[in-house]
N, C-alpha and C positions, 0 to 999 in steps of 0.2 A: 273307718278311714280317719286318719289323723289330719287335722287341718294345720297348715303351717301358718305361723304368725309372721307377718312381714317383719323383716329385719329393718331396723331403723337406726341410722347412724346419728348419734347425737351431734348437735351443732358444735363446731370447733370453738374452743375457748380462745380468748385473746392471746394467751401465751402460746397456743399452738399456731395461730396465724403468724405471729412474729417469727416463728422458727423458720419460715420460708422467705423471710425478707432477704433481698439481695440475690436470690437464685437467678432471676431473669438477667440481672446485670452481669453475673458471672458467665452465664450462657452466651450472652451477647459478646462479652469480651473474648470468649473462645472462638466464636464464629466470625467476628469482625475481620481478623487478618485474612481468612479464606475469602471472604466477600471482596475485600480490597484487592487481593491477588487476581481474582476473577475479573474484576472491573478493569484493572490495569492491562490484563491480557486482551480483553475485548478492545480497549482503546488502541493498544499497540498493533494488533492485527488489523484493525480498521485503518490505521495509518499505512500499514504495509500495502493493503489492497488499494488504498487511494493512490499511493505512489505508483503501483503497477498499472492502474487504470490511466493515470496521467502519462506514464511512459508509453502505453499503447496509443493514446491519443496523439502524443507528440510524434511517434513513429509514423502513424497514418498520415498526419498532416505533412510531415517531411517528405514522405514518399509521393504524396500528391504534388507538392511543390516541385520535386525533382522530375516527376513524370511529365509535367507540363512546362518544365524549364522556366520556373518563375521564382521570385522572392517576394516577400511582403513589401508593400509600398513604403519607401523611405528607409529601408534597411540597407546599410552599405557593407556590412560584414559578410562572412560566409554563411551559407545556409545551415551548416552544422552549428555555428555560434547562435544563430537565431533560434534554432530548435532548443538548444541548451537554455536559452533565456526564457523559455516558455514553461519551465517547471513551476509547480504551485508553491513550493517552499524553497527557502534558501538552502536547506539541507539537501533537497533533491537536486537543485541546480549545481551545487558544489561537488556532488559525487557522480553526476551524469556524464556519460560518454556517448557521443553520437558518431556513427559511421555510415557513410553512403558508399555503396559498392554496386558493381555489375556482376551478378552471381554466375552468369554463364561463361565467365572467363574473358569476355571481350573487354578490352580496356577503353574503348570508345563507346559513347552512348549512341545506339542505333535505334531508330524508330521501330517499335514492336518488341524490342528486347526488354528484359526485366531490369528494374532498378530496385535495390533493396536498401532500406534504412533500418539500422539496428540501434536501439537505445538501451544502454546498460547503466545500472546503478547498484549501489550496495546500501541496504538499509540496516543500520545498527539498532538492535533491540535495546531495551533498557540497560544502561551501563552496569547495573548491579549484576547482570548475568555474565559478566566477564568479557564483554566485547563480542558477543555473538552477532554475526552479520548474516543477512539474507541477501543473496544476489538476485537482482531483478533484471530481466531481459525482455524486451519487446521488439518485435520485428514486423515490418510491413513491406510488401513487395507489390509493385505496380508495373504495368507496361509503359514504356516510354512513348509519349505522344509527340514530343518535340526534342530534337537533339540538344544536348546540354551546351549552354553557352554562359549561363549565369552561376553555375555551381560546378564543382569538380568532386570526383570520388576521393574519399579519404576520411580520416577520423579526427575528431576534435574532443 
């Protein structure tokens, strides 16, 4: 039987080591744009979900105010305008629409009937994408506990 001699790679010479100089920098330069695109996508979609969560919260609060026929203390405007003012960002507040309606077709608020609050907004993604917008809609429905006297159905 023949024994194998271990193969041994001789150590690299300084000239061979220098031949790989800059490879890591080139690889990083190739990967960096992809990493930045992924980072921007994560941030944008985080903002979309934050706006949707905010719209759901506003719709729920508005439905509760409408169900108990109340407005926040010191607020003199309409309930719809108050809900619009509750957006987290100026961008959300400027694109938000708020509608209060009675979904069963009855124009008057009657105790036990539903009141629906719908909050709509459009979120514009990064302008580099050519103005792609995502429509956001949140709806909350509650049963009326007190007839409406401080708010009225309609959109703002």
